[in-house]
C-alpha positions in Angstrom: 23.3 15.8 6.6 20.9 13.6 4.6 19.3 10.2 5.0 17.9 7.7 2.6 14.5 7.5 4.1 13.3 5.0 1.5 15.8 2.5 2.8 14.2 2.8 6.3 10.8 1.7 5.0 9.6 -1.9 5.1 10.8 -3.9 2.1 7.4 -4.2 0.6 6.6 -0.5 1.0 9.9 0.4 -0.7 8.6 -1.0 -4.0 5.2 0.5 -3.9 3.9 3.5 -5.9 1.1 5.7 -4.6 -2.4 4.7 -5.8 -3.3 6.7 -8.9 -6.9 7.8 -8.7 -8.9 9.2 -11.6 -7.7 12.7 -12.5 -9.7 15.4 -10.7 -11.6 18.0 -12.8 -9.8 20.9 -11.1 -6.4 19.4 -11.9 -7.3 19.2 -15.6 -8.6 22.8 -15.4 -5.3 23.9 -13.8 -3.2 22.1 -16.4 -5.1 23.0 -19.6 -7.4 25.8 -18.7 -10.4 23.7 -19.7 -13.6 24.5 -17.8 -16.3 22.4 -19.5 -15.1 19.1 -18.2 -16.8 15.7 -18.0 -15.3 13.2 -15.6 -16.0 9.5 -16.3 -13.0 8.1 -14.6 -13.8 7.0 -11.1 -17.1 5.1 -11.2 -18.8 7.8 -9.3 -22.6 8.1 -9.1 -23.7 10.8 -11.6 -27.2 11.2 -10.0 -25.9 13.7 -7.4 -26.5 13.6 -3.7 -29.8 12.4 -2.4 -32.1 15.2 -1.1 -32.7 13.1 2.1 -28.9 13.0 2.7 -28.6 16.7 2.1 -31.2 17.4 4.8 -29.6 14.9 7.2 -26.1 16.4 6.7 -27.4 19.9 7.3 -28.7 18.8 10.7 -25.5 17.0 11.6 -23.3 20.1 11.0 -24.1 21.5 14.5 -22.5 18.4 16.1 -19.1 18.5 14.2 -17.2 19.8 17.2 -17.8 16.3 18.8 -16.2 13.0 17.9 -18.5 10.6 16.1 -19.7 7.3 17.6 -16.5 5.2 17.4 -18.6 2.0 17.0 -21.1 3.5 14.5 -23.9 1.8 16.4 -26.9 3.2 14.4 -25.4 2.4 11.0 -24.3 -1.0 12.1 -27.8 -1.7 13.5 -29.4 -0.5 10.2 -27.1 -2.8 8.2 -27.7 -5.7 10.5 -31.5 -5.3 10.2 -31.3 -4.9 6.4 -29.3 -8.1 5.9 -30.7 -10.2 8.8 -27.4 -10.6 10.6 -26.2 -9.8 14.1 -24.8 -6.3 14.8 -21.5 -7.9 15.9 -21.0 -9.3 12.4 -20.7 -5.8 10.9 -17.4 -3.8 10.6 -17.4 -0.3 9.3 -14.6 1.2 7.2 -13.4 4.4 5.6 -14.7 3.1 2.3 -14.6 -0.6 1.5 -10.9 -0.2 0.6 -10.3 0.3 4.4 -11.9 -3.1 5.1 -9.7 -4.9 2.4 -6.6 -3.5 4.2 -7.9 -4.3 7.6 -8.3 -8.0 6.7 -4.8 -8.2 5.3 -3.2 -6.5 8.2 -5.1 -8.5 10.8 -4.5 -12.0 9.3 -1.6 -12.0 6.8 2.1 -12.4 7.6 5.0 -12.1 5.2 5.3 -15.9 5.0 1.7 -16.1 3.6 0.3 -16.0 0.1 -2.6 -13.7 -1.0 -4.4 -14.7 -4.1 -6.4 -12.7 -6.6 -7.1 -12.7 -10.3 -5.3 -11.0 -13.2 -7.0 -7.7 -14.1 -8.5 -7.4 -10.5 -8.7 -4.4 -8.3 -5.4 -2.7 -7.8 -5.8 -2.4 -4.0 -5.3 -6.2 -3.7 -1.7 -6.2 -4.8 -1.0 -2.9 -2.9 -2.1 -4.3 0.5 -0.3 -7.6 -0.2 3.0 -5.9 -1.0 2.7 -3.4 1.8 2.7 -6.2 4.4 5.5 -8.2 2.5 3.3 -11.2 1.7 3.5 -13.1 -1.6 1.0 -12.2 -4.3 -0.4 -15.1 -6.3 -2.0 -13.7 -9.4 -4.1 -16.3 -11.3 -4.5 -15.7 -15.0 -7.9 -14.3 -16.0 -10.5 -16.2 -18.0 -12.4 -14.0 -20.4 -11.1 -10.9 -18.4 -12.6 -12.2 -15.2 -11.9 -14.7 -12.4 -11.1 -18.3 -13.2 -12.3 -19.9 -10.0 -11.2 -23.4 -11.1 -7.6 -22.2 -11.6 -7.8 -20.3 -8.3 -8.9 -23.3 -6.4 -6.1 -25.3 -7.9 -3.6 -22.6 -6.9 -4.3 -22.9 -3.2 -1.3 -24.1 -1.1 -0.5 -24.6 2.5 0.7 -21.0 2.5 -2.5 -19.4 1.1 -4.1 -17.2 3.8 -6.3 -14.8 1.9 -8.2 -14.8 -1.4 -9.8 -11.7 -2.9 -12.7 -12.0 -5.3 -14.3 -9.0 -6.8 -17.9 -9.5 -8.1 -18.6 -7.5 -10.3 -14.9 -7.1 -11.0 -13.2 -3.8 -11.4 -12.0 -2.7 -14.0 -13.4 -5.3 -16.3 -17.0 -5.5 -15.0 -17.1 -9.3 -15.4 -19.6 -11.2 -13.1 -19.5 -14.6 -11.4 -22.7 -16.5 -11.0 -23.7 -17.4 -7.5 -23.4 -21.2 -8.0 -19.8 -20.7 -9.3 -18.8 -18.8 -6.2 -20.5 -21.2 -3.8 -18.9 -24.2 -5.5 -15.5 -22.5 -5.1 -16.0 -21.9 -1.4 -16.5 -25.6 -0.9 -13.0 -26.1 -2.2 -11.3 -23.5 0.1 -9.9 -24.8 3.4 -11.6 -23.4 6.4 -8.5 -21.5 7.6 -8.2 -19.6 4.3 -10.1 -16.3 4.3 -12.1 -15.3 1.3 -13.1 -11.7 0.8 -16.0 -11.3 -1.7 -15.6 -7.7 -2.7 -19.1 -6.6 -3.8 -18.5 -2.8 -4.2 -20.7 -2.8 -7.4 -23.3 -5.3 -6.1 -26.3 -3.0 -6.4 -25.7 -2.5 -10.2 -25.7 -6.2 -11.0 -28.9 -7.6 -12.5 -31.2 -8.2 -9.5 -32.1 -11.8 -10.5 -28.4 -12.8 -10.6 -27.1 -11.1 -7.5 -28.0 -13.8 -5.0 -27.3 -13.3 -1.3 -23.7 -14.2 -0.4 -24.1 -12.8 3.1 -26.5 -15.7 3.9 -23.6 -18.1 3.1 -21.5 -17.0 6.1 -23.2 -19.4 8.4 -22.1 -22.2 6.1 -18.7 -20.7 5.3 -17.4 -18.8 8.4 -14.2 -17.9 6.5 -16.2 -15.8 4.1 -16.1 -12.0 4.4 -18.5 -9.9 2.3 -17.5 -6.2 1.7 -19.6 -3.5 0.2 -19.6 0.3 -0.1 -21.8 3.4 -0.1 -19.5 5.1 -2.7 -21.1 3.8 -5.8 -24.9 3.2 -6.1 -25.6 5.1 -2.9 -23.7 8.2 -4.1 -21.4 8.8 -1.1 -18.0 8.5 -2.7 -16.7 11.8 -1.1 -17.7 10.8 2.4 -15.9 7.4 2.3 -17.9 4.8 4.1 -18.0 1.0 3.5 -18.7 -2.1 5.5 -18.0 -5.8 5.8 -20.2 -8.6 7.1 -18.5 -11.7 8.5 -18.4 -14.2 11.3 -18.5 -12.4 14.7 -15.0 -13.7 15.6 -13.6 -12.2 12.4 -15.4 -8.9 12.9 -14.0 -8.8 16.5 -10.5 -9.2 15.1 -11.0 -6.5 12.5 -12.2 -4.1 15.2 -9.0 -4.7 17.1 -6.9 -3.2 14.3 -9.5 -0.7 13.0 -8.5 3.0 13.6 -10.7 4.8 16.2 -13.3 7.0 14.5 -12.5 5.6 11.0 -15.9 6.7 9.9 -16.6 10.4 10.4 -19.9 11.8 11.7 -21.2 13.0 8.4 -20.4 9.7 6.7 -22.2 7.7 9.4 -25.3 9.9 9.2 -25.4 10.0 5.4 -25.0 6.2 5.1 -27.7 5.6 7.7 -30.0 8.0 5.8 -29.4 6.7 2.3 -30.1 3.1 3.4 -33.7 4.2 3.9 -34.0 6.0 0.5 -35.0 3.2 -1.8 -36.1 5.5 -4.5 -32.6 7.0 -4.9 -31.2 3.5 -5.3 -33.8 2.6 -7.9 -33.1 5.9 -9.8 -29.3 5.2 -9.7 -29.6 1.8 -11.1 -32.1 2.9 -13.8 -29.8 5.8 -14.9 -26.9 3.3 -15.0 -28.8 0.8 -17.1 -29.9 3.4 -19.6 -26.4 4.8 -20.0 -24.9 1.3 -20.2 -27.3 0.4 -23.0 -26.5 3.6 -24.9 -22.7 3.2 -24.7 -22.8 -0.5 -25.7 -24.9 0.4 -28.8 -22.3 3.1 -29.6 -19.4 0.7 -29.4 -21.2 -1.9 -31.4 -22.1 0.6 -34.1 -18.4 1.6 -34.4 -17.1 -2.0 -34.2 -15.2 -1.3 -30.9 -14.8 -4.4 -28.7 -16.0 -4.0 -25.2 -16.3 -6.2 -22.1 -19.9 -6.7 -21.0 -20.2 -5.1 -17.6 -22.3 -5.6 -14.5 -20.9 -2.5 -12.8 -21.4 1.3 -13.4 -18.6 1.4 -15.9 -17.6 -0.3 -19.1 -14.2 -1.2 -20.5 -13.6 -0.8 -24.2 -10.7 -1.8 -26.5 -9.7 1.3 -28.5 -7.4 -0.6 -30.8 -4.3 1.5 -30.0 -2.5 2.8 -27.0 -5.1 3.5 -24.3 -2.8 6.0 -22.6 -2.5 8.0 -25.8 -6.2 8.0 -26.5 -6.8 9.0 -22.8 -4.4 12.0 -23.3 -6.3 13.1 -26.4 -9.6 12.8 -24.7 -8.3 15.1 -22.0 -7.8 17.8 -24.6 -11.5 17.4 -25.4 -12.4 18.0 -21.8 -13.3 14.3 -21.1 -11.6 12.3 -18.3 -11.7 8.5 -18.5 -9.5 5.9 -17.0 -6.5 4.2 -18.8 -5.9 0.8 -17.4 -2.4 -0.2 -18.7 -1.5 -0.8 -15.1 -4.1 -3.6 -15.0 -2.5 -5.4 -18.0 -4.9 -3.9 -20.6 -2.8 -1.3 -22.5 -5.3 -0.8 -25.3 -8.4 -0.5 -23.1 -10.1 2.4 -21.4 -12.6 2.2 -18.6 -15.5 4.6 -18.9 -17.8 5.3 -16.0 -21.5 5.6 -16.9 -22.5 9.2 -16.6 -25.7 11.2 -17.2 -27.2 11.2 -20.7 -25.4 14.5 -21.5 -22.1 13.3 -20.1 -22.3 10.1 -22.1 -23.0 12.1 -25.2 -20.0 14.3 -24.6 -17.8 11.2 -24.3 -19.2 9.7 -27.5 -18.5 12.9 -29.4 -15.0 13.2 -28.0 -14.1 9.6 -28.8 -15.6 9.9 -32.3 -13.3 12.8 -32.9 -10.2 11.3 -31.3 -10.5 7.9 -33.1 -11.8 9.5 -36.4 -15.0 7.4 -36.2 -17.7 7.9 -38.8 
């Protein structure tokens, strides 16, 4: 006796496909027997784990038979102090992805519309479809957000707007005055999530402080992560800062213990390690400059990026070039699914990793 279990799923879920993460190095090793592998596919921090975090995690190991603090008090207090907000404005998540889904699940119904830009982070359409809401995809402008067009697309059914700044996978950046002008056009009952996962990599003089705008725009939610510049991708911890009433609602649907004990301790520790953050950004800036120079020298068009990755047009099928790079032991990210079939997204690595990528791409594309 069999059953069509797919037909039992919610209509939106039936049409979903599992999220495709960057290929793990051990998977490539299993498939091709390659051992000397460089992974530049998932926008991970190439600096390695902070020594301060290593020491903190070692101490925390003795407490792993106990549940973590379900409210994450010490991390929330540290974030509240850092950003001069109240502790009841902070919500913790299993990575910032968790927060994006929490907002959608808490506020959006199938009759609503969720808006985001073309070429924006794939989690936005995933969470929208999973709850059966209507996705409104606004055409990109220069590979990034067209806020004028997005404001014009707001209807009575619009409930949630996602804006990634810097944007993933294109690395485009919106200036603070552009975003603030957009917020003045958004009705107060429409939530705006400003997804700042790559915030720390953006040029310091241009980052601004969107968190300070929440007092003026209570419908604004700012989300950030410890996975990128802070180097904790494997521990999965992110956070959002919002009006206390929004944070209260998010905590009603948040899973108990959604941040594990090691993640909480690591995030609390790395917030104090300013030198690690400086070193991460400096390494990224150097690598970005190097790859941009390489692309320019080889007349390859790329999208200027404010993240820890860069997207380049390889002038042919990105999927095919990706497969050829795998044979060279280099993993990057094809982004055909983002509507960019001739582009590849390359995470900024160490100097040696970037060099391996340049050598591999030179060979694959027959560059001089």
